[in-house]
VOSEDO-702625 format. One record per residue: z, x, y of N, C-alpha, C in turn. Coordinates in pm, whole numbers, plus 50000, padded with zeros to 5 digits. Each point is the difference from the previous one (the first is absolute). Last residue first. Layout:
// residues N
ZXYZXYZXY ...
This chain:
// residues 642
498964976348854499365012550038499395006549876 500844946550078500515011849931499215012350040 500714955550312499085006249905500575012849944 501794949550229500085014650005499165005849887 501464951950301499065005549903500015015150014 504144963650112498975008950052499115004749887 503054952250078499825012349926498995008750075 503304952250089499055010150043500025012349909 501004945249910500685012950014498955010650030 500574941450064499495011349923500815012650025 499164940650081500825011850021499515011349910 496494962450165501125001849906500805012450036 497514970550378499625009749898501205002049908 497944966750455500895002149885499455011049910 498214978450416500525013750004500895003249880 497934956150099498965009649965500475014550008 502994955349855499535006850121498995010849961 501524950949770499825014249970499435006850124 503294953049943498685005550031499975014949967 503704965449969499395005749881498645006250025 504194971150218499585013550036499415006949879 499654945550051501055010149982499445013750034 498024955550238499955007549874501175009749995 500374952250266499515013850018499965006749864 500284946250279500425009349895499455013950027 499024956050238501445001349988500475009249889 495494986550186500434993849875501495001749976 496634998050458501075006949929500374992249877 495545007950365501004990649952500905007449904 495945007850426500885004449892500864988449953 494755001850238501434999950026500785004349879 495014973050080500555013150032501484998750027 497134967149661500455001750138500455014350021 497204963749622500415013450043500375000150147 500384958949627499245003750121500515013450050 499934968649511500655009550090499105002750119 498884972949607501254994550049500715008950098 495615005849791501115004949918501344995150050 495354992050188500324992149883501145005049916 498135014850433499295005449883500404993049873 501844987350430498565001550024499265004549875 504564969549972499595013550042498515001050011 502894961349856499515000150138499545013850045 501174965749553499675014050033499385000650137 503584959249871498735005649956499815014650040 503834967150062499155003550115498675006049960 503274960949741499885014550027499055002350115 503564958249758498735003950061499985015350014 502784953249731499915014050049498665002550066 502394949349993499375010249915499945014050063 501794952350124500855012349995499395011049915 498324953050127500345004249863500885012349990 498764953350343500215014649991500465004449863 501164950050226498765007649983500325015149998 502374944749989500145014749989498645006249976 500204953150270500205005349863500145015350005 501564972250430498765002549925500345004649861 503244966450304499685013949959498655000549932 502394958950145499955008550119499575014349967 500764963449690498635001050051499915008650123 503985010649673499354987550031498635002450056 505235025049934498644999449948499404986550039 504215035550180499534986849961498595000849949 502315037550172500624996449873499514986449952 498895020850417499185004849887500634996549866 500104979750506500965002649892499205003549875 498425008350528500034991049884501075003949901 499875005350544499975007949876500074990749882 497844983550472501255005749951499805007449869 496544978950264500814990149930501295005949945 496105007750407500935007449913500934989949937 494734995850191501374994950006500855007949903 495165001750074500745007250103501434995650013 496844985249666499874993150127500785006750111 501165022449579499224987649992500064992850133 502235041749859498815001050085499154987349998 504095011549742500335003450137498775001050089 499994990249524500834990150068500185003250145 495525013649742501435002849987500804991150092 495374981349823500505010750089501485002449977 497144965049785499625013549955500585011250086 500654951550046499635000949859499695014249956 503224970950376499065011349984499685001249853 503184969050170498744996750066498985010849989 504835015449925499594985949996498744997950081 500585048249795500764991550093499504985549991 499915039249614499144991950086500884991150089 500485050449711500604987250041499054992850095 498735038349594500184997850144500594985950025 500095040149570499484987150049500324998550148 499355041249562500754994450113499394986350036 499605049749658499914985250002500864994450113 497975050150050500994992749922499784984850011 495745031950041501224998150078500974991849918 495605011449845500755012450011501274998650083 496624965849918500635003149871500885012350008 497504985550376501074990449969500705003649873 497795041750251499504986849958501184991249965 499715044150348500554994249878499374986349974 497755043050258500604986750025500454993949870 499035053550200499874990949885500734986950032 497945052650223500674986950016499744991149878 499815053049900499344991250098500774986750010 501715054449868499644986449953499284992550112 501615055349816499514991250108499624986349941 503085050749885499364987649954499604991450119 500215056249985500934988849995499204987649955 499615060550012499474986449987501144989850013 498545055350164500664992649894499434985749996 498875053750213499624985849989500694993449883 502695042450154498584997250006499724985149986 504345024249775499385002150130498534996349993 504604984849715498595003649991499465001550140 505275004249793499044995550101498615004749965 505424991949834498755005249947498904994450087 505825007750005498754994250048498825006549932 505304992149812499195008250090498724993050035 502974997649528500154996350140499135009250084 499945003849529500514986350011500134995550145 496245036749846501454999150013500434985450020 495685018049727500344994050129501524998550007 496915037749703500844988250005500214995150143 495925028849736500955000750110500794986850005 497145029949583500164988250087501005002950110 496285029849657501394997250036500014988050095 496705036549650500154987650075501474997150028 498565051849936500094987549923500134987850092 497385046850112501314994050027500084986749926 497065047149903499964985550015501404994650021 497395050050107501124993449934499904985050027 495805037649975500964992950084501124994649915 495615040450003500884990549933500994993850097 497515051549999499924986250043500984991349927 499565049449965498704996550055499924985550047 503935041449970499714986749947498734994750066 500605053149966500514988650077499604986949933 500695044249694499104995150104500654988450074 501815023949606499905009450111499024995950107 499184979849516501265005050054499775010250111 496614958949870500235014349978501325004350063 499254949149812499505008550107500425014549975 499404970049566500674998150128499355008550108 498884999549520499474988550072500694997150132 500765037549689500454987649937499544987650075 498915043250160499575000349860500384987149930 501405008650449498624995449989499514999749856 505254992150129499015010749997498604994749976 504194975250069499915005049862498945010849986 503154987550446498724997649935500035005449858 503414984850447499935006149868498664996349937 501675005450540499494991349895499975007849868 502595003250514499585006849878499574989649897 499914998650564500634994749880499465007649879 500505018150535499134994349898500824995349880 500805026750443500234985650000499064993049901 498215047050073501254995350060500054984749990 497095050949864500214985749976501344995950059 498485045350026498754992850023500144985049976 503125040549960500164990850113498754991650026 502995033149613498694994650036500194989150105 502985045749828500034986150044498594995750042 501395037749618499644998750141499914985250034 502875031249601499064989550038499675001250148 503265027449764498884999749907498944989750033 504794991450189499585013149955498884998749896 500304960550346500985006249911499425013249951 499054971250472499455005949878501125006349918 501484959750309499295012550022499505005349867 502424959650018499314999150129499175012450029 501324975749517500385011250085499184999250127 499864977249533500934994450097500545011450086 495054999149743501375005050005500824992050100 494975001849687500824993050098501435005249993 495225027249876501164993049947500734993150115 495045027649839500754993750108501094991149941 497195047349824500314985949976500874994650115 498575046649956499064991150066500294985349982 501835033449633499685003950137498934990850057 503234981149610498865009250020499775003050147 504784989049773498984992750075498845009750025 504005013749788499614988649921499014991350073 502765050949998498864993050057499594988749908 503485033249913500454990050097498854991750056 499535036749685500804989949934500494989250095 497415038450152499234989949928500854989249937 501125026450455500315001949859499314989149920 497875017250461501034991349949500285003849856 497625021750497500014998549855501194991649958 496555011850460501274995049948499934998949849 496875036650232500154985650004501334996149937 498665045750028499734994850133500084985050011 502215039449701499484986749971499734993350133 500325054149829500334989650095499384987049956 501645040549670499104999450115500474989750097 502325008949596499405013150020499055000250119 503944971149756499354998850130499405013650035 502564994149606498744992849984499274998150131 504145024749907500254985649998498734992049979 500475048950053500084995049863500284985249992 499635021950431498805002649923500054993949862 503804997250294498874991850045498785002049910 504745006749773499445004950124498694992750029 503964974849735498965009949982499575005650134 503214964449939500585012449948498975010849979 498834955950154500955005650096500525013549954 497214973749719499255006750105500935006750099 502004975149662499295011249940499235007750106 502254960250121500905011249980499305012149940 498744953650171499195011850017500825012749969 501914957649991498944998649902498965010950017 505135009950125498904991750048498974998649890 505545015850101498894999249906498954990850059 503925033850242499734986849946498815000549907 503395029350402499264999849874499824985749952 500235010350523500895001349887499224998749873 499645006250599499514996149868501065001949894 499555031150459500174986049964499524997449861 499825043250236500694991950099500194985749960 499375036849618499655001050140500814990850087 499624983849498500085013250061499694999550147 498084966749576501205003650073499915013650064 496654955249829500305014149987501175003750088 500064950249851498905008650043500415014349983 501734942649955500305014250013498805007750050 498594955749803501425002850022500205015150008 495824974949907500245005050135501455003350027 497824979049602499195011750030500285005950136 502134960749841500335010449903499255012850029 500994969150416499354998149870500355011649909 502304971650456499415012349948499364996949866 502684975550465499084998549887499475013749962 503974971250314499575013349959499154998149876 501944966150442499595003149863499655014849984 502534956050317499625014149997499655003649857 500164950250273500175008049879499545014450026 501664949750242499345012850028500325009549885 499924943350026500675012449959499155012150037 498614953550058500815005450109500665013349965 497274966349737499155008350086500785006750112 500984981549454500154996950142499165009850081 500215001949524500034985450018500214996150146 497355045249805501354995050025499924984850019 496705045349797500264986050033501484997750029 495865041949992501394996549974500254985850051 495695035349848500394987750070501424996449958 496525045850015501184993949939500374987950085 495265032249920500814990650078501204995749917 496795030849827499945003550142500874991250087 499024998149505501075009050039499985004050146 496784969449803500005012149918501035010350048 499804955750195498915008950041500075013549929 504644975449993498674994550019498995011250028 505394987049810499065010850027498594994150006 505164977250093498734999649928499125011750043 505334975649997499235011250052498745001149915 504194960450129498995005949911499365011850072 503994979850165499614989349907499005005149899 503115037950203499094989850050499744989249896 504435030950066498924998049904499084989050051 503495037750262499744986449956498864999949899 503965034050270498774999349920499854985949944 502475011650469500274997349859498684999249923 501085005850491499575011549920500354998549852 500484968250387501215006249945499695011649906 496534977850261501204996250074501265006749947 495515004149804500205008450117501324996950071 498754996949472500184990750111500375008150124 497105020549586501324999250062499984989850114 497155021449524499974990850114501414998150054 496565034149664501364996350036499964992150130 496505020149565500224993050127501494996850019 496005028649695501454999450014500304994450139 495514991449671500555006550118501534998649997 495064993149674501454999450016500435007950124 495374994949852500614989149925501504998750020 497335032750251499084989149971500724988149938 500675049350333500464990949895499024988849979 501005039050351499235002949880500504991449885 499884990950554500865003949889499175001249873 498154984950412500235014550005500945004749890 498934953450069498835007149947500185015250002 502794958550115500545011849931498865008349942 501244956250358498945009149958500625012649939 501914948150031500295013750042498925009149944 501054943550109499205010149931500295013750059 503004951849965499485010650087499245009949913 502314944449997499595012649938499505009850107 502794948949851499445008150107499725014049944 500314948849743500505013650021499315006550119 499264955449776501045000350103500575013750027 496294987049704501314998649936501135000850101 495375005050124500094987249930501334997649932 500265033750402498904997649909500224986749930 501795012650516500285000749856498754997749916 499525034350315500304989049910500554987950075 500495055450107498934990249991500424988749906 503065035950328499554995849867498844990350013 503015042050286499244987550006499424997249862 502665038050063500684991150094499274986750016 500555047749675499294987350009500804990850092 499535057349914500804988150028499094987850010 500065053949753499524991450107500924988150017 498815052249714500864988750033499424992250116 498205034949565500194998150142500804987350025 498455041349594500494986850037500164998850151 496295033949844501424998549972500414985850035 495185029949854500674990150085501454998849959 495955041749982500804990149929500614990250099 495865041449938500724991050090500724989349917 498935049749808499414986750009500864991450092 500285051750099500204991449883499294986750022 499435053850210500074985550019500134992549869 500885048950205499864995249863500114984850002 500215047150331499364986949996499744996249855 503475032350277499305000049872499434986049985 500925020850496500464992149887499295004349872 501285011150571499295004349880500564992349881 499974981950533500685007349892499015004949895 500424985250576499414997449868500615009149895 502044983250474499825012249921499434996549863 501204967150328499355010050085499725013049926 502234962749797498784994250054499245009850089 502935024549651500284987450069498684994650053 502275041549626499064994550096500484986950060 500635046749619500634989850083498994994750101 498445019049513500505004750130500674988450071 498014995049574500235014449989500505005850132 499874948149728499915008150121500305014649971 497664962249662501315005350039499835009750115 497014954049794500275014249982501405003850043 497934954749988498855008550028500295014849987 501564945249858500495013750007498805009250017 500454946750134499255010349928500665013550022 500804940850052500355013850029499115009349918 501034944150182499115009549935500445014150035 502174960850181500054998649854499065009249924 502375024050305500014987849919499164989550071 501375058749985499504987950066500044988249904 502955048550051499164991849912499624987150070 501035047450239500664987249973499054991449918 499005043150200500875002249885500834987549968 494745007650218501404997350031500835003649878 494555007250236500964999549890501394996950054 494494988550171501215008150012500924998249880 495694976450106499755014149979501225008950000 500304952250245498985004549905499885015249995 504304969250110499135008850076498995006349905 503164968149835499894995650140499045008550081 501495006449535499494986250001499794994950142 500015052149739500544990950102499374986249989 500725034849583499004996250099500614990050097 503195035549754499304987449976498934998250108 503285042749765499224994250108499284987449953 504615033749895498934992549938499274992350109 502715046450098499994985350006498834994349922 500895047950082500404994049873500024984850001 500585025050459499355006349886500554993749871 500204968950426500585012749957499225005549882 499144962850438499715004649864500705013249975 500334953950343500245014449990499865004149854 498274955650336500385005649869500185015150011 498354969050352501424997549973500515005749870 494774992050026500905000650115501444996649959 496585021949640500234987250066501025001450113 496905041749843501214993049958500174987350083 495595036049832500804993450105501134991649943 497545046549816500114985849965500904993150102 498405048449935499714991950120500024985149969 499205028749566500775002850121499534991250114 500035006049411499374994850121500915002850118 499145010449421500655003450126499214994450117 499154974149547500345013850026500685002050134 496194961649853501265004449941500255014450038 496294975650166500554989049922501305003849930 497145015350472500685004849880500624988249927 495485001850343501394996649982500555005349868 495565000550403500565004549873501484996449994 494984982750261501205007950013500545003849862 495224980550252500675003749875501185009150027 496504981450306501004990049964500845003849881 496065020750265500064998449854500964989149958 499395006650468498685000949939500074997449851 503865002350279499264987950036498634999849933 503865027149751499335000650129499284986950027 504505003849689498555001350000499435000350140 504925018149863499374987650043498505002250008 504185023249686499045001950109499354986750029 503705002049709499955014350030499045003050114 503124955549804498785004550066500115014950034 502254973349582500405005250130498765006050064 500304958149614499775014050035500665003450133 500354956949777499225007149899499935014950028 503404954350143499405013050030499275005749878 500534945650091500825011549966499245013150018 498644951550059500025009750110500945011749973 499254960749705498685005550030500035011050105 503844973649851499585009249894498715007150038 503214984650399499304993349889499615010649898 502485011450387500124985650017499284992349891 500735050750170500694993949885500264985250025 495965035150175501164992450047500614992749881 495875040350180500724992549896501244993350058 495065014550231501455002850000500744990949903 494935012349891500694991350094501505003249997 494795020349837501445002350000500634991650110 495324989649719500575004350127501505001749984 496584982849682500435014049985500495005850132 498924953749916498895007850052500245015149989 503244966449871498824997749917498775007550050 504765021950120499544986149992498704999049922 504475034550004498554999950005499534985649981 504755022250226499424994349879498494999650019 504065033650230498944990050008499704994249863 503525033150338499834994449868499014988450009 500275044550340500274985849978499814996449853 499055043750201501324998149942500344985549973 496505010750376500225009049887501444998449952 498164957450231500175013950042500205008349874 498284946450165500215010249897500135013750065 498834956550213501324998649938500325010649897 495235001150142500724987750034501324999149922 496345034349978501205003150079500834987750033 497025006449540499695000950142501315002050075 497725005649460501114997850093499465000350142 498584999749432499524997250135501204997450091 500275033149567500034985850036499414998550139 500855038449559499304996350122500104985050022 503795031049739498734992849982499404997150135 504125032549709499484993050118498674993549968 504905023649785498674995149967499504992050118 503685041550045499794986449954498564997049967 502615041150146499274992650102499704985849960 502215038549768500804988650044499284991650104 498145039949793500764994349888500784987750040 497465025350325499134993449904500794993249889 501645008050514500105006349869499174992249898 498855003250527500774991949906499955006649863 498875009450577500065004349860500784989949917 497444982150447500995010049960499895003949854 497174967550247501165000650088501055010149955 495774990649773499614999750142501195002050092 500515022549524499444987050039499685000150149 500795039249608499954997050143499324986750027 503045019849565498654996150043500064996250147 503035032249613499934990650111498534997150033 503605022149582498674998250058500064989450111 504005036049789499454986550012498605000450060 503905033849941499254997349878499464985749999 502505025550348500594988249938499264995749873 498685039150240501445000150024500684988149933 495185006350003500715007249895501514999750019 495874966150127501095006950067500875006749894 494614981050050501125002549908501055008350074 495904964350172500745012650015501125000849898 495104972850171501045000649897500675013650011 497004967750376500325012549928501064997949893 498234967150332499225001149875500265013049924 501545001550495499654987349936499015002549887 501685035450297500634997449872499654986649935 498375019450441499965010449898500394995149862 500034971750387498685006049997499865010449889 504274979250077499004991149940498635006749989 504805023049965499014998750106498844992149943 505525012349856498734993149979499174999550127 503515039349834500014987550076498604993849995 501035031149588499935001150147500114986450066 502195018149524498974991050051499965000850152 501485041249688500614988550066498884991550061 498505033349721501425001049966500764988150056 494814996449850500815004550113501445001049953 494354990449821501435002349977500665004750128 495354967049862500495013350032501495000949977 495094965650009501235004049932500395014250037 495864978050164501244995650061501275005449934 494825002349978500805012250006501464997150035 495084977049956501084998649901500825013049996 496844973250401500125011549910501234998749913 496914958650211501165008550025500055011249897 496324961050235500335009149891501165009050042 497844947650131500555012650049500425008649881 496224965449879501344999650057500385013550057 496314970649685499855007050128501314998750077 499574977749593500015014449972499785008450126 499874950849995501355005949998500045015049973 496624964050210499755011649912501315007749991 500024960250247498874996649914499625011349906 503605004250319500304988549915498864996349907 501215049650188499014989550024500314988049910 503925033450175498905000049903499104988050029 503635009050280499955013449941498935001049893 499974966150448500365001349859499955014749958 500044961250454499885013949956500485001049856 497934958250360500955005349902499715014649972 497704974450349500974989949955501045005749906 496145013050422500755005249886501054989749960 495284985750237501325005250031500665004849871 494924979750265500805004849885501375004850046 498374965149921500475002850135499155010350071 501434985549459499124995350107500655002250135 501955032849644499584986049991499184996250122 501805046449698499504994750126499514985849977 503365040349753499294987349986499644994750139 501025050849780500184991450117499194987249979 502335044249713498984989649993500314990150112 501285055449956500414986050010498784991049985 499935048049911501294999150067500504985550006 496365032549682500364987050057501405000450061 496225039849947501304996049943500434987150070 494995030449932500874990150062501294997949920 496115029249888500505004450130501034990550061 497174998649578501315006549986500645003350134 496474958949813500075012250080501405005749990 498934959949776498785007949975499975012950078 503604967550035499965005249862498765008449972 500764980050429501305005749966499995006349861 496304975250187500015014350032501335006549962 499114952249974499675007749879500015015050026 500594966950351501215003349924499715008249876 497134979850372500035014449970501185003949911 499094955350180498835003549918499995014649960 503474982550289500064993849866498835003749910 501105036450368499834985550007500064994049861 502495045550185498914995449914499914984850011 502195040850339500014986449943498774998149913 503235046050166498874991450028500134986649925 502325051850154500384986849948498944990150043 500155057349903499844988850094500424987049932 500615058649960500004986749937499854989450109 498055051650030501114991250036499864986649927 498295055449913499664985850019501264991650026 499865052150147500154992049878499624985650028 497705038950296501334994249976500014991349875 498015027849836500835001350118499244994150118 499984994149421499365002250129501055002550106 499204981349477500435013150050499265002850130 501324950349806498885009250019500575013250052 501614947049791500315014150026498705008250009 500724947650135499445008149891500245014750034 501584945450171500145014650005499345006149876 501704950950259498735006349963500165015150013 503154952249940500005013750052498765006949944 500534944850088499995011549909500195013050078 500114941849987500325010950090500195012449914 497184952449902500835011149954500215009850115 498974943249950499565012850053500965010849949 498604946249861500955011049987499345013050048 498594949950196500145006449870501035011250003 496244972750360501354998649944500045006949864 496635014150420500154992649875501474999149959 498615024350390499634986050019500224991749874 500845048850161500874991649916499704985350021 496835048050023500894991350078500834991549904 497405052349960499864985549989500944992550093 498955048849879499804994850134499854985050003 501085026749609498574998550025499714994850140 504495008749862499275010649931498524999650035 503564981250356499424996249871499215011649940 502154998750442501025001549895499454996749861 497514995750418500115014149961501025002149890 499204956750217499055003449895500095014349954 503794966550207499285012250039499115004449885 503114963449978498884995950084499155011950044 504095003349740498904994849918498814995350083 503855039350077499544987650060498794995049922 504405034549917498634997249958499634986250052 503995042950085499524986350014498554998949956 504395034349881498584999550036499554985450002 504775035850014499374987249967498574999550055 501995047949870500324989550097499254987249962 499745040049730501215003050076500364989650106 497525008949495499694992550121501275000050084 498325034749600501114993250065499504993150126 497975021149503499714996250138501194992150053 498615036149587501064991050043499794997350149 496375014749602500525002450134501114989850026 497115001449606500915011449999500515004050138 497304960249937499215012049969500845012750013 502774963250172498584997349977499275013249982 505214974650081499335011449937498574995949970 503904983150382499054996449896499385012949945 504364979050350499305010749928499074994149896 502194981650510500275002149859499105010649940 500664960150449499965014049958500245001149850 497854954150182501195008250025499775014449956 496574960150192500265008249881501175009250033 498164950050202500575013150028500315006949869 496394958050201501085004149910500455014150040 497064954050225500365014249997501145002449903 498054956150126498835008849982500335014849987 503154962050053498874993249937498815009249977 504315011950220500134998249855498794993449934 501545026250446498704993849965499964997349850 503985017250200499364994850121498664993149971 502715020949655500814989650063499334994050123 497615020049548500385004850132500734988850074 499965004449456499324993950113500505005950131 500165030849560500634987850049499174994550116 500225040149565499194993250102500704986950037 501255053149775500064985549988499284993750118 500725048449849498794993750050499994984949974 503935019049755498985008750058498764991950038 504054983949769499844997650144498975009050066 501155002949530499634986050027499684997850146 499255049449826501114990549995499484986050033 496915036749945501215006149946501144990049984 494534990649952501075000350100501275005649937 495035013449799500814988350031501085002750102 496235021249587500254999550143500864987950028 499715029149521499704988050079500255002650147 501025027549576498564997950020499664987350078 504605015349945499404995549874498554995350020 503185021050331499644985850006499284994749876 501785047250076500964990050045499584985749969 497415040649875501385004549995500994988550023 495244993450020500375004349865501485003349990 498044987150413499804988849909500295003749855 500125032950345501144990950008499864988749900 497895048550060499634987849926501204990549995 499945046050199499684988550083499534987649925 501395045249815500914996250107499734986050054 497375019749642501405002449967500934994050105 495204999450029500394991649887501475001649966 497715006750493500425007649883500464990549891 497604995650461500184990649890500335007149869 499685023850423498734996149939500184992149871 503455014850317499795008649883498774995849922 501124978550411500685012750021499795009449883 498464953850011499095009950058500655013750014 502274959349846499325008349899499125010950060 504494976050198498575001050032499315009149899 504674967950112499495009849903498495000350017 502024975150320501205007049955499655010849898 497394976550413499695003449861501185008449949 499784960050404500205014149964499615001949854 499064961450444500285004049862500235015049989 498654951150315500685013050011500485004249861 495764967949998501404999850044500545014150018 494914977450028500735011449945501444999550052 496334970750129500414996649864500865010949937 499354984250542499665009949897500494995149865 498494966250409501115008249952499515009849894 497874970750444499775004549863501115009549959 
């Protein structure tokens, strides 16, 4: 069991003079009738490093309560698992907001009453306002477990319940003393030697007249240090700035980093800034014009970047990558400058026999006109392309040539990007379409706050936000996001559902394409084969009749009336003389008529089916349609307007 009474001293004790109205009414003389903490760091509360889930540590410091100045002289631990630390002897089984309070009421007695540090449970929070004996030191959020999850200076659900500070901070001095955080943070001091006012920030004194305009932002320790240049994203988070796009230009210089609990840091949007980091390899002199780095986030350089650049101020001290600098922070609008490149590969040819190349110029501040110069890489002679075309609302320039072998060097700029601010380590004078804003200071330029989301010039926006557009670009163009939910699809044109067509922006619901009738030619030569069961012709026996044989006669041998000459009585009478006529010959017989074989097939069609192949001696021409055929086309990406 631990004691609830911390080590303490009574710096001003009313008991010594019995609460004299003249001497000891501190709340009337100093604190304007209020009790409270003397400084920001007095009696601060933090998680205990060894038991962060159930124990907190109260730091040293001063508090005024009932006209007594109480000094807590050593750190004091409070264990939430110890019931003796609770006002009512309670426990921390319930989740919610617990109050860590200083409990003290002045009483004329010896020994003098001692201040104690105790805990109010979530159900006892009303005691803070109904009883005068408690001063709030910290709000402790407890979650299931139970365990401590967060610490707050005020109750998120009752913002009026917060740490109270005394209003005595302003004072005078001849020479500003060395800064001590415990004493000077949140103090205002007038220095008569230089006739200036100073304010005590968490890390030092800063002149009020030159400290600049600051704002609260969410910051964390990821890639951010005090003095870094940052931009504010859509979540109001400070992100390290980088001169690579219009959206990542510097908005502020980080003055403090938010705690893990509150997440709220602070940044200066204009004015004097110190501890600003410098890009590697760069040496800064006093008076140099400063640009936001395009290679190292959050840092400055005195070399103008391209194709995007931002003037962020002027150097007040010398510095390098190892020596941060002091600057006059005066950020200008992010601008783009001309840039150069080389074309070594070409696409095409197109329907007119030309070769072409698309060049992404989205970082250039142009829409309808660009200043372009083209040079033959082999002899550095300026050439005139076959054609130059502006596409995608000024984000793409397409250049055409009649051949695909020429290597071309190019320089492209726009009317809104030629030149830039001059002075310091780089740059030169010029005119931009932001020239009015460039010549104004940050506050009067219209940028009085932070734009956490991307903004566009209205005169350049011709596609509504959220609309999906087809682009001849492999990556997202400026102002759009690449959509990847569809791939390898054909684009159909619809007249819209209102006119009786399909709804625009939906997938095609059906339908087929009809292939027209067509024929296949047989080539003049070659083989044509039918595979499988084929057919041939079949006939039966047929005996010729007398009328079907040619007319003829037979020779009769002597003594024979009906037998051939060579077989009558078995006697061979020699070869007759067929040229002679007479009774030795029979009469002519036979008509020489035609004959046929009739239908001899089984099914009466004159054909008999047989297995096997036969060849007609021909082949079709090469006119078949393959199932992998598709029309030629061109690839576009679907991109959605931001």
